py3Dmol code that shows the C-alpha trace and the ligand (Angstrom):
import py3Dmol

protein = """\
ATOM      1  CA  MET A   1      -3.157 -20.727   1.488  1.00  0.00           C
ATOM      2  CA  LYS A   2      -3.573 -18.493   4.500  1.00  0.00           C
ATOM      3  CA  ARG A   3      -2.068 -15.071   3.873  1.00  0.00           C
ATOM      4  CA  LYS A   4      -1.299 -12.779   6.730  1.00  0.00           C
ATOM      5  CA  LYS A   5      -3.421  -9.654   6.426  1.00  0.00           C
ATOM      6  CA  ILE A   6      -1.633  -6.311   6.016  1.00  0.00           C
ATOM      7  CA  ILE A   7      -3.288  -3.050   7.043  1.00  0.00           C
ATOM      8  CA  ALA A   8      -1.442   0.056   6.065  1.00  0.00           C
ATOM      9  CA  GLY A   9      -2.328   3.695   6.798  1.00  0.00           C
ATOM     10  CA  ASN A  10      -1.407   6.207   4.061  1.00  0.00           C
ATOM     11  CA  TRP A  11      -1.376   9.610   5.767  1.00  0.00           C
ATOM     12  CA  LYS A  12      -0.729  11.419   2.510  1.00  0.00           C
ATOM     13  CA  MET A  13       0.162  15.116   3.226  1.00  0.00           C
ATOM     14  CA  ASN A  14      -1.177  15.173   6.753  1.00  0.00           C
ATOM     15  CA  HIS A  15       0.251  15.447  10.327  1.00  0.00           C
ATOM     16  CA  THR A  16       3.214  17.429  11.549  1.00  0.00           C
ATOM     17  CA  VAL A  17       5.948  15.815  13.643  1.00  0.00           C
ATOM     18  CA  THR A  18       4.153  16.801  16.830  1.00  0.00           C
ATOM     19  CA  GLU A  19       0.861  15.395  15.597  1.00  0.00           C
ATOM     20  CA  THR A  20       2.598  12.205  14.446  1.00  0.00           C
ATOM     21  CA  SER A  21       4.076  11.634  17.870  1.00  0.00           C
ATOM     22  CA  GLY A  22       0.763  12.265  19.590  1.00  0.00           C
ATOM     23  CA  PHE A  23      -1.021   9.852  17.330  1.00  0.00           C
ATOM     24  CA  ILE A  24       1.588   7.072  17.609  1.00  0.00           C
ATOM     25  CA  ASN A  25       1.756   7.230  21.395  1.00  0.00           C
ATOM     26  CA  GLU A  26      -2.028   6.627  21.625  1.00  0.00           C
ATOM     27  CA  PHE A  27      -2.173   4.240  18.727  1.00  0.00           C
ATOM     28  CA  LYS A  28       0.559   1.880  19.918  1.00  0.00           C
ATOM     29  CA  ARG A  29      -1.086   1.479  23.288  1.00  0.00           C
ATOM     30  CA  ASN A  30      -4.405   0.587  21.611  1.00  0.00           C
ATOM     31  CA  ILE A  31      -3.089  -2.062  19.352  1.00  0.00           C
ATOM     32  CA  ALA A  32      -0.278  -3.511  21.478  1.00  0.00           C
ATOM     33  CA  ASP A  33      -2.162  -6.832  21.820  1.00  0.00           C
ATOM     34  CA  VAL A  34      -2.838  -7.296  18.073  1.00  0.00           C
ATOM     35  CA  ASP A  35      -1.188 -10.359  16.691  1.00  0.00           C
ATOM     36  CA  GLY A  36      -1.355 -11.960  13.312  1.00  0.00           C
ATOM     37  CA  VAL A  37      -1.842  -8.735  11.280  1.00  0.00           C
ATOM     38  CA  ASP A  38       0.969  -6.698   9.698  1.00  0.00           C
ATOM     39  CA  ILE A  39       0.439  -3.066  10.668  1.00  0.00           C
ATOM     40  CA  VAL A  40       2.084  -0.317   8.649  1.00  0.00           C
ATOM     41  CA  LEU A  41       1.930   3.412   9.058  1.00  0.00           C
ATOM     42  CA  CYS A  42       3.111   5.700   6.172  1.00  0.00           C
ATOM     43  CA  PRO A  43       3.546   9.275   7.384  1.00  0.00           C
ATOM     44  CA  THR A  44       5.154  12.113   5.375  1.00  0.00           C
ATOM     45  CA  PHE A  45       8.927  12.177   4.942  1.00  0.00           C
ATOM     46  CA  THR A  46       9.365  14.776   7.658  1.00  0.00           C
ATOM     47  CA  SER A  47       7.645  12.499  10.230  1.00  0.00           C
ATOM     48  CA  LEU A  48       9.378   9.248   9.297  1.00  0.00           C
ATOM     49  CA  GLN A  49      12.189   9.535  11.878  1.00  0.00           C
ATOM     50  CA  ILE A  50       9.987  10.234  14.861  1.00  0.00           C
ATOM     51  CA  ALA A  51       7.627   7.527  13.693  1.00  0.00           C
ATOM     52  CA  VAL A  52      10.407   4.939  13.501  1.00  0.00           C
ATOM     53  CA  ASP A  53      11.823   6.023  16.844  1.00  0.00           C
ATOM     54  CA  LEU A  54       8.414   5.769  18.597  1.00  0.00           C
ATOM     55  CA  THR A  55       7.612   2.346  17.180  1.00  0.00           C
ATOM     56  CA  GLN A  56      10.872   0.583  18.110  1.00  0.00           C
ATOM     57  CA  ASN A  57       9.967  -2.904  19.594  1.00  0.00           C
ATOM     58  CA  THR A  58       6.315  -2.629  18.703  1.00  0.00           C
ATOM     59  CA  ASN A  59       4.087  -4.411  16.222  1.00  0.00           C
ATOM     60  CA  ILE A  60       3.984  -1.366  13.958  1.00  0.00           C
ATOM     61  CA  ALA A  61       6.169  -0.986  10.844  1.00  0.00           C
ATOM     62  CA  ILE A  62       6.793   2.357   9.185  1.00  0.00           C
ATOM     63  CA  GLY A  63       6.646   3.041   5.501  1.00  0.00           C
ATOM     64  CA  ALA A  64       7.321   6.028   3.174  1.00  0.00           C
ATOM     65  CA  GLN A  65       4.935   7.252   0.527  1.00  0.00           C
ATOM     66  CA  ASN A  66       7.345   7.349  -2.389  1.00  0.00           C
ATOM     67  CA  VAL A  67      11.031   6.893  -3.271  1.00  0.00           C
ATOM     68  CA  HIS A  68      13.296   7.840  -6.178  1.00  0.00           C
ATOM     69  CA  TRP A  69      15.184   5.244  -8.209  1.00  0.00           C
ATOM     70  CA  SER A  70      18.604   6.809  -8.029  1.00  0.00           C
ATOM     71  CA  LYS A  71      21.085   6.302  -5.205  1.00  0.00           C
ATOM     72  CA  ASN A  72      21.748  10.071  -5.033  1.00  0.00           C
ATOM     73  CA  GLY A  73      22.290  12.987  -7.325  1.00  0.00           C
ATOM     74  CA  ALA A  74      20.765  16.149  -8.740  1.00  0.00           C
ATOM     75  CA  PHE A  75      17.059  15.354  -8.163  1.00  0.00           C
ATOM     76  CA  THR A  76      15.684  18.279  -6.186  1.00  0.00           C
ATOM     77  CA  GLY A  77      12.943  17.330  -3.809  1.00  0.00           C
ATOM     78  CA  GLU A  78      13.487  13.567  -4.090  1.00  0.00           C
ATOM     79  CA  ILE A  79      14.443  10.907  -1.535  1.00  0.00           C
ATOM     80  CA  SER A  80      16.537   7.764  -2.274  1.00  0.00           C
ATOM     81  CA  PRO A  81      16.085   4.189  -1.078  1.00  0.00           C
ATOM     82  CA  SER A  82      19.303   4.350   0.950  1.00  0.00           C
ATOM     83  CA  MET A  83      17.995   7.485   2.693  1.00  0.00           C
ATOM     84  CA  LEU A  84      14.901   5.591   3.724  1.00  0.00           C
ATOM     85  CA  LEU A  85      16.937   2.617   4.971  1.00  0.00           C
ATOM     86  CA  ASP A  86      19.127   4.932   6.987  1.00  0.00           C
ATOM     87  CA  ILE A  87      16.145   5.937   9.147  1.00  0.00           C
ATOM     88  CA  PRO A  88      15.299   2.910   8.878  1.00  0.00           C
ATOM     89  CA  VAL A  89      11.928   2.606   7.108  1.00  0.00           C
ATOM     90  CA  ALA A  90      10.482  -0.888   6.304  1.00  0.00           C
ATOM     91  CA  TYR A  91       7.977  -0.264   3.536  1.00  0.00           C
ATOM     92  CA  VAL A  92       7.428   2.153   0.645  1.00  0.00           C
ATOM     93  CA  ILE A  93       4.255   2.927  -1.346  1.00  0.00           C
ATOM     94  CA  LEU A  94       4.878   3.172  -5.086  1.00  0.00           C
ATOM     95  CA  GLY A  95       2.690   4.413  -7.905  1.00  0.00           C
ATOM     96  CA  HIS A  96      -0.134   5.821  -5.836  1.00  0.00           C
ATOM     97  CA  SER A  97      -2.795   7.256  -8.086  1.00  0.00           C
ATOM     98  CA  GLU A  98      -2.289  10.719  -6.621  1.00  0.00           C
ATOM     99  CA  ARG A  99       1.382  10.466  -7.755  1.00  0.00           C
ATOM    100  CA  ARG A 100       0.271   9.375 -11.167  1.00  0.00           C
ATOM    101  CA  GLN A 101      -2.452  12.077 -11.411  1.00  0.00           C
ATOM    102  CA  TYR A 102      -0.682  15.156  -9.965  1.00  0.00           C
ATOM    103  CA  PHE A 103       3.041  14.361 -10.412  1.00  0.00           C
ATOM    104  CA  GLY A 104       3.246  12.725 -13.736  1.00  0.00           C
ATOM    105  CA  GLU A 105       4.231   9.261 -12.613  1.00  0.00           C
ATOM    106  CA  THR A 106       3.770   6.495 -15.148  1.00  0.00           C
ATOM    107  CA  ASP A 107       3.982   2.717 -15.129  1.00  0.00           C
ATOM    108  CA  GLU A 108       7.498   3.169 -16.501  1.00  0.00           C
ATOM    109  CA  THR A 109       8.684   5.329 -13.573  1.00  0.00           C
ATOM    110  CA  VAL A 110       6.857   3.132 -11.129  1.00  0.00           C
ATOM    111  CA  ASN A 111       8.857   0.208 -12.597  1.00  0.00           C
ATOM    112  CA  MET A 112      12.094   2.134 -12.142  1.00  0.00           C
ATOM    113  CA  ARG A 113      11.273   2.957  -8.534  1.00  0.00           C
ATOM    114  CA  LEU A 114      10.282  -0.676  -7.976  1.00  0.00           C
ATOM    115  CA  LYS A 115      13.425  -2.191  -9.426  1.00  0.00           C
ATOM    116  CA  SER A 116      15.573   0.193  -7.396  1.00  0.00           C
ATOM    117  CA  THR A 117      13.610  -0.607  -4.202  1.00  0.00           C
ATOM    118  CA  LEU A 118      14.004  -4.327  -4.719  1.00  0.00           C
ATOM    119  CA  THR A 119      17.795  -4.057  -4.616  1.00  0.00           C
ATOM    120  CA  THR A 120      17.316  -3.041  -0.915  1.00  0.00           C
ATOM    121  CA  PRO A 121      15.457  -4.612   2.046  1.00  0.00           C
ATOM    122  CA  LEU A 122      12.599  -2.056   1.645  1.00  0.00           C
ATOM    123  CA  LYS A 123       9.260  -3.721   0.904  1.00  0.00           C
ATOM    124  CA  PRO A 124       7.231  -1.995  -1.890  1.00  0.00           C
ATOM    125  CA  ILE A 125       3.446  -1.606  -1.907  1.00  0.00           C
ATOM    126  CA  VAL A 126       2.679  -1.166  -5.578  1.00  0.00           C
ATOM    127  CA  CYS A 127      -0.631   0.680  -6.294  1.00  0.00           C
ATOM    128  CA  ILE A 128      -2.804   0.096  -9.353  1.00  0.00           C
ATOM    129  CA  GLY A 129      -6.397   0.961 -10.157  1.00  0.00           C
ATOM    130  CA  GLU A 130      -8.775   2.209 -12.812  1.00  0.00           C
ATOM    131  CA  LYS A 131     -10.449   5.589 -13.089  1.00  0.00           C
ATOM    132  CA  LEU A 132     -14.193   6.075 -13.159  1.00  0.00           C
ATOM    133  CA  ASP A 133     -14.454   6.593 -16.942  1.00  0.00           C
ATOM    134  CA  GLU A 134     -12.367   3.531 -17.505  1.00  0.00           C
ATOM    135  CA  ARG A 135     -14.657   1.429 -15.304  1.00  0.00           C
ATOM    136  CA  GLU A 136     -17.725   2.888 -17.005  1.00  0.00           C
ATOM    137  CA  SER A 137     -16.390   2.174 -20.460  1.00  0.00           C
ATOM    138  CA  GLY A 138     -15.733  -1.447 -19.435  1.00  0.00           C
ATOM    139  CA  ILE A 139     -11.927  -1.487 -19.668  1.00  0.00           C
ATOM    140  CA  THR A 140     -11.081  -2.064 -16.029  1.00  0.00           C
ATOM    141  CA  GLU A 141      -9.332  -5.354 -16.762  1.00  0.00           C
ATOM    142  CA  LYS A 142      -7.360  -3.881 -19.617  1.00  0.00           C
ATOM    143  CA  ILE A 143      -6.154  -1.008 -17.437  1.00  0.00           C
ATOM    144  CA  ILE A 144      -5.234  -3.293 -14.526  1.00  0.00           C
ATOM    145  CA  SER A 145      -3.390  -5.769 -16.703  1.00  0.00           C
ATOM    146  CA  GLY A 146      -1.490  -2.900 -18.462  1.00  0.00           C
ATOM    147  CA  GLN A 147      -0.449  -1.420 -15.122  1.00  0.00           C
ATOM    148  CA  LEU A 148       0.653  -4.830 -13.826  1.00  0.00           C
ATOM    149  CA  ASN A 149       2.540  -5.796 -16.921  1.00  0.00           C
ATOM    150  CA  ASP A 150       4.352  -2.498 -17.278  1.00  0.00           C
ATOM    151  CA  GLY A 151       4.781  -1.680 -13.617  1.00  0.00           C
ATOM    152  CA  LEU A 152       6.181  -5.171 -12.832  1.00  0.00           C
ATOM    153  CA  LYS A 153       8.271  -5.433 -16.036  1.00  0.00           C
ATOM    154  CA  ASP A 154      11.443  -7.551 -15.578  1.00  0.00           C
ATOM    155  CA  ILE A 155      10.490  -8.379 -11.989  1.00  0.00           C
ATOM    156  CA  THR A 156      11.332 -12.021 -11.145  1.00  0.00           C
ATOM    157  CA  ALA A 157       9.176 -14.591  -9.295  1.00  0.00           C
ATOM    158  CA  GLN A 158      11.667 -14.424  -6.462  1.00  0.00           C
ATOM    159  CA  GLN A 159      11.303 -10.649  -6.231  1.00  0.00           C
ATOM    160  CA  MET A 160       7.543 -10.931  -6.288  1.00  0.00           C
ATOM    161  CA  ASN A 161       7.712 -12.492  -2.760  1.00  0.00           C
ATOM    162  CA  ASP A 162       8.768  -9.084  -1.371  1.00  0.00           C
ATOM    163  CA  ILE A 163       5.958  -7.091  -3.072  1.00  0.00           C
ATOM    164  CA  VAL A 164       2.530  -6.104  -1.832  1.00  0.00           C
ATOM    165  CA  ILE A 165      -0.073  -5.066  -4.435  1.00  0.00           C
ATOM    166  CA  ALA A 166      -2.682  -2.448  -3.604  1.00  0.00           C
ATOM    167  CA  TYR A 167      -5.768  -2.307  -5.766  1.00  0.00           C
ATOM    168  CA  GLU A 168      -7.207   1.197  -5.366  1.00  0.00           C
ATOM    169  CA  PRO A 169      -9.940   2.103  -7.791  1.00  0.00           C
ATOM    170  CA  VAL A 170      -9.333   5.803  -8.315  1.00  0.00           C
ATOM    171  CA  TRP A 171     -13.120   6.580  -8.159  1.00  0.00           C
ATOM    172  CA  ALA A 172     -13.219   5.199  -4.596  1.00  0.00           C
ATOM    173  CA  ILE A 173     -10.325   7.246  -3.195  1.00  0.00           C
ATOM    174  CA  GLY A 174     -11.381   9.982  -0.843  1.00  0.00           C
ATOM    175  CA  THR A 175     -14.912   9.986  -2.263  1.00  0.00           C
ATOM    176  CA  GLY A 176     -16.703   7.967   0.364  1.00  0.00           C
ATOM    177  CA  VAL A 177     -17.821   5.642  -2.448  1.00  0.00           C
ATOM    178  CA  THR A 178     -16.300   2.239  -1.682  1.00  0.00           C
ATOM    179  CA  ALA A 179     -16.191  -0.574  -4.203  1.00  0.00           C
ATOM    180  CA  THR A 180     -18.663  -3.160  -3.089  1.00  0.00           C
ATOM    181  CA  PRO A 181     -17.001  -6.274  -1.634  1.00  0.00           C
ATOM    182  CA  GLU A 182     -18.112  -8.111  -4.813  1.00  0.00           C
ATOM    183  CA  GLN A 183     -16.583  -5.467  -7.163  1.00  0.00           C
ATOM    184  CA  ALA A 184     -13.359  -5.461  -5.209  1.00  0.00           C
ATOM    185  CA  GLN A 185     -13.174  -9.254  -4.969  1.00  0.00           C
ATOM    186  CA  GLU A 186     -13.756  -9.537  -8.678  1.00  0.00           C
ATOM    187  CA  VAL A 187     -10.743  -7.379  -9.525  1.00  0.00           C
ATOM    188  CA  HIS A 188      -8.534  -8.945  -6.801  1.00  0.00           C
ATOM    189  CA  ALA A 189      -9.264 -12.389  -8.262  1.00  0.00           C
ATOM    190  CA  PHE A 190      -8.421 -11.075 -11.717  1.00  0.00           C
ATOM    191  CA  ILE A 191      -5.083  -9.677 -10.415  1.00  0.00           C
ATOM    192  CA  ARG A 192      -4.242 -12.927  -8.657  1.00  0.00           C
ATOM    193  CA  ASN A 193      -5.043 -14.815 -11.839  1.00  0.00           C
ATOM    194  CA  LEU A 194      -2.752 -12.575 -13.940  1.00  0.00           C
ATOM    195  CA  ILE A 195       0.063 -13.088 -11.425  1.00  0.00           C
ATOM    196  CA  ASN A 196      -0.597 -16.835 -11.599  1.00  0.00           C
ATOM    197  CA  GLU A 197      -0.267 -16.796 -15.396  1.00  0.00           C
ATOM    198  CA  LYS A 198       2.949 -14.849 -15.255  1.00  0.00           C
ATOM    199  CA  TYR A 199       4.726 -16.198 -12.133  1.00  0.00           C
ATOM    200  CA  GLY A 200       2.952 -19.450 -11.228  1.00  0.00           C
ATOM    201  CA  VAL A 201       0.749 -20.597  -8.393  1.00  0.00           C
ATOM    202  CA  ASN A 202       3.239 -20.354  -5.612  1.00  0.00           C
ATOM    203  CA  VAL A 203       3.661 -16.577  -6.143  1.00  0.00           C
ATOM    204  CA  SER A 204       0.040 -15.923  -6.862  1.00  0.00           C
ATOM    205  CA  GLU A 205      -1.196 -17.768  -3.776  1.00  0.00           C
ATOM    206  CA  SER A 206       1.336 -16.059  -1.436  1.00  0.00           C
ATOM    207  CA  ILE A 207       1.313 -12.513  -2.720  1.00  0.00           C
ATOM    208  CA  ARG A 208      -0.872 -10.148  -0.695  1.00  0.00           C
ATOM    209  CA  ILE A 209      -3.291  -7.840  -2.454  1.00  0.00           C
ATOM    210  CA  GLN A 210      -4.694  -4.908  -0.433  1.00  0.00           C
ATOM    211  CA  TYR A 211      -7.857  -3.026  -1.235  1.00  0.00           C
ATOM    212  CA  GLY A 212      -7.845   0.798  -0.910  1.00  0.00           C
ATOM    213  CA  GLY A 213     -10.521   3.423  -1.446  1.00  0.00           C
ATOM    214  CA  SER A 214     -12.815   4.784   1.294  1.00  0.00           C
ATOM    215  CA  VAL A 215     -12.130   1.875   3.703  1.00  0.00           C
ATOM    216  CA  LYS A 216     -13.741   2.682   7.063  1.00  0.00           C
ATOM    217  CA  SER A 217     -14.355   0.685  10.217  1.00  0.00           C
ATOM    218  CA  LYS A 218     -17.935   0.151   9.081  1.00  0.00           C
ATOM    219  CA  ASN A 219     -17.116  -1.467   5.749  1.00  0.00           C
ATOM    220  CA  ALA A 220     -13.761  -3.107   6.605  1.00  0.00           C
ATOM    221  CA  ASP A 221     -15.269  -6.362   7.750  1.00  0.00           C
ATOM    222  CA  THR A 222     -17.165  -7.277   4.558  1.00  0.00           C
ATOM    223  CA  LEU A 223     -14.160  -6.228   2.377  1.00  0.00           C
ATOM    224  CA  LEU A 224     -11.591  -8.120   4.431  1.00  0.00           C
ATOM    225  CA  THR A 225     -13.593 -11.382   4.445  1.00  0.00           C
ATOM    226  CA  GLN A 226     -13.443 -11.649   0.641  1.00  0.00           C
ATOM    227  CA  SER A 227     -11.178 -14.513  -0.342  1.00  0.00           C
ATOM    228  CA  ASP A 228      -8.672 -12.510  -2.404  1.00  0.00           C
ATOM    229  CA  ILE A 229      -8.553  -9.357  -0.264  1.00  0.00           C
ATOM    230  CA  ASP A 230      -5.550  -9.606   2.019  1.00  0.00           C
ATOM    231  CA  GLY A 231      -5.641  -6.232   3.705  1.00  0.00           C
ATOM    232  CA  ALA A 232      -6.385  -2.582   3.229  1.00  0.00           C
ATOM    233  CA  LEU A 233      -4.524   0.606   2.320  1.00  0.00           C
ATOM    234  CA  VAL A 234      -6.362   3.174   4.292  1.00  0.00           C
ATOM    235  CA  GLY A 235      -6.267   6.953   3.617  1.00  0.00           C
ATOM    236  CA  GLY A 236      -8.612   9.281   5.542  1.00  0.00           C
ATOM    237  CA  ALA A 237      -9.690   6.773   8.185  1.00  0.00           C
ATOM    238  CA  SER A 238      -6.091   6.086   9.156  1.00  0.00           C
ATOM    239  CA  LEU A 239      -5.875   9.705  10.455  1.00  0.00           C
ATOM    240  CA  ASP A 240      -8.393   8.866  13.152  1.00  0.00           C
ATOM    241  CA  CYS A 241      -6.812   6.656  15.798  1.00  0.00           C
ATOM    242  CA  ASN A 242      -9.980   4.886  16.895  1.00  0.00           C
ATOM    243  CA  GLU A 243     -11.151   4.299  13.267  1.00  0.00           C
ATOM    244  CA  PHE A 244      -7.814   2.898  12.269  1.00  0.00           C
ATOM    245  CA  VAL A 245      -7.593   0.638  15.349  1.00  0.00           C
ATOM    246  CA  ASN A 246     -11.094  -0.668  14.584  1.00  0.00           C
ATOM    247  CA  ILE A 247     -10.086  -1.450  10.971  1.00  0.00           C
ATOM    248  CA  ILE A 248      -7.058  -3.365  12.251  1.00  0.00           C
ATOM    249  CA  ARG A 249      -9.296  -5.271  14.690  1.00  0.00           C
ATOM    250  CA  SER A 250     -11.549  -6.269  11.774  1.00  0.00           C
ATOM    251  CA  ALA A 251      -8.537  -7.796  10.067  1.00  0.00           C
ATOM    252  CA  GLU A 252      -7.763  -9.781  13.223  1.00  0.00           C
TER     253      GLU A 252
END
"""
ligand_1 = """\
10
LIG
P -9.136 7.001 1.254
O -9.155 5.903 2.311
O -9.119 8.345 1.960
O -10.241 6.849 0.251
O -7.707 6.939 0.510
C -7.394 5.704 0.004
C -5.946 5.814 -0.450
O -5.676 6.510 -1.390
C -4.955 5.052 0.303
O -3.712 4.990 -0.361
"""
view = py3Dmol.view(width=600, height=400)
view.addModel(protein, "pdb")
view.setStyle({"model": 0}, {"cartoon": {"style": "trace"}})
view.addModel(ligand_1, "xyz")
view.setStyle({"model": 1}, {"stick": {}})
view.zoomTo()
view.show()
């Protein structure tokens, strides 16, 4: 099955509102002709509104970097799904390794966020990936299957159609060390196989699995031509307009 590639930029805690608008005005001109690739930009919460306003009627969708599971309430510092839809945002990243590492998120809270998100039109990008010591001790598959089983607990085959998975080996994030195309493909195939076992071939063949971790324009081509890599979740390189445009062009 031919899956449409999806390239998303995760800006993390970067870019003010002014910087966001400057970036998007240049970016949208440079990729206006791109067809056949889903393009997503995930700025900080404070830049979501300007990003959505500036990308009306373009080929760019906007995503948030996290969301809480509750509709509203006493959760200081959190944002609810309905608040994102009010902007309106199209995608949301869930379970990024930085959220897990620095803010105590677990597969269980990722699952709560995911279930809540799936009651809305927001499309979740669910991040999973092993740490360096886990890879070195040969338990990558165990970690990945644990994160998938627990993170996707109680999710139906029907709901799986709205989910994007991002495989981001933690040791490759922000380090300049990319997984080789073969290493990435091996884990992507493993993930697709697990999804096949749990949800059947229709879901496993249609779900998109992005790779993330030091994706740059110079390595995007070889990663994106692997048979089970359906896109990229790009951190640092998505802050540079030319770099990000070139990565998107590789996916085309
Ligand atoms: P880098 O591309 O900066 O390694 O970050 C990857 C990432 O964490 C995307 O979510």
